[in-house]
N, C-alpha and C positions, 0 to 999 in steps of 0.2 A: 614908292618911288614903282616904275612901273618904269621898267630897263629894253628898248627895242634891240635889237638882234646884233648887231652893230658894235650897242657895249656892252652886254654879256659874252660876243667876243670875243675883246678888248680885258674882259676880268677872267674871264677861261681862260686867256694865255697864257696869261702873265701867270696869277698860279697854276697851269699844268707848270711852266716851267720850273719853283718852285721845289725844292727839295726840301719835306715835310717831314722826313728823318731827323732833317736836324733839327738843333734851337732854331734859330735864327730864320732857316728854311718856313718849320710852322712858324713862329712868333708874324714872319710875315703873310702867310697866308689867313691870321684870323684878324690881321689888321687891313690887311682886298679884300675880306670879308666883310668886315664894318665901314668904311671906308664908300664899297660899291654900293651897300645897299642889301647887297644879294643873303648874307645872312653865313654860318659854316655849312648847309644842310646843301642848301641851289650853291653856291660857287664852287665843292666838292663836285656837285650834279653834273657843272656845265663843265667845270675842269675836268672829267673823266670822260665823257662828251667829244672833249677836243684834246685829248689828249690819244684818243679811242681810234678820229678818224679828222679831226681838221676841224674847220669849219662845218664838214659836210656832218660830222659824227656832231655837233651844234643841232644842224637842221635839220636831225631826221629827229634829235626827239620832240617832236610838234609837229614832224608831216603825217599829214593823212590823204595822202591823193591814194588811194585804188591802185592795184599794183596787176599787173597786162593779164590779160587770162594767161597766155601765156608762159610767160616766166614765173607768178605766180602756181600751177602746174608744173615747171620746169622745177621749182624749190618744191616744192612739196613732194618728188617723186623720188625727190635725194633724199631729202631727209626722210620718210617712209621706209626708202634700201637702207639706211645708216639705224635705224631703230630696229627693223624684224632678226638685223644680224648681232645686232647690243645683248638682245633677248636669248639665250639657251631654247631649243628646241625646248624642251623636257616642261622649261618656262610661260611658252608662248604663250598656252591658254585660264594661266593667272593673273599675265603680266602685257597691261595693255596700252597704247597711248592715245594721245588723243593728241590730230593735231587742225588746231584753226584758225580761221585765214581772215582778216578783216579790215577791213583798206591799207597798210602795206604794209601788216602786219601777219607775222606765222607764230603763233601762241602752240607749245607742245607741251602735252603736260602726261605724266603716267599715271594707269590707275595699276591698282595694284588690291591685296587681299588687307584689311587688318590681320595685324598678327594673335589681338584678343579673342575675335571673332570673323573670322575665313568668311561668312556672308554675309559681312560687311566690306564693302571695298570706301578705299580713303584715290584718292587723285589729289596730283601735285605741282605744282609747273614749273619746268624743267630748266625751260630755254625761249626771250626767239629774238627772231630777226625781223629788219626793218627791213622794208628797199627803197631807196631812192632816186626812183626816174631821171633829175637834174641830171646825175652822175652818174647814173646804172652802178652803182653801190651799194655791198649789203652791211648791217650794224648786226651788233652779237648783244646782247641782250642777257642778264640775270636779275634771278628776279632775289629779294634783301629781303632778311627775315621784317620788315616792314611791312611788305606789301609790296614794294616800290620794286617796276620794274629798271633796271639799273646797267649803262653802260655799262661797258664791258673791258676794258681794258688787253687788248692780247699782241700775242709773244710776237709775230710777226703782220703784220698788215694784211689789213682782210677787207675784200673786194669780191670774190662771189661766193654764192651760195656754200660753193664748194669750203672753203677758208674759214668761213661759220661753221663749217666741221670736224673741222681737224680741231679747230679751235673749244669744241664742246667735248667731240674724241679724248685732246688731251687731260682736258680738264686739270690745264695745270694749277690753277689758282685754289680747285677744290669749292668751285661756289654753281656745279652745276648737277650732279652725285651724287648728292647730298644722301 
């Protein structure tokens, strides 16, 4: 059964209100996952997006409209400035970053030499931001071990690219710089 946006929103909102740290909340979450037909993973995905930014966060999951060039340039400039300051001067020849824009997404990856063979490099995804022009808002994502970009639930609301950088810099959940 394929659900429409309003149905996903309804289930995500219900799931996001639960305290899954309690036994009652945990049981109710799994009951909602079953009743909705979403299953635990998809319900969790949608609930996290809802918790991060409400309906806008849920819409951002599948939104693909290309970022306006001036907004994309501004965001990439801000991200690049942050990344340059992040790497100590003596390591800048070894550690680099790839910043790739596609549709409404900007993905940042870190490139560095392998410890076992410094002539080879590895590239690891660090974070992704998504812009939704219907509300002029940025959304932040982290890469799960499964290889899935997952909505990041911030300590404080995120609206701007600077808010995203603030959260990546703080990394209070330890999910960006592993």
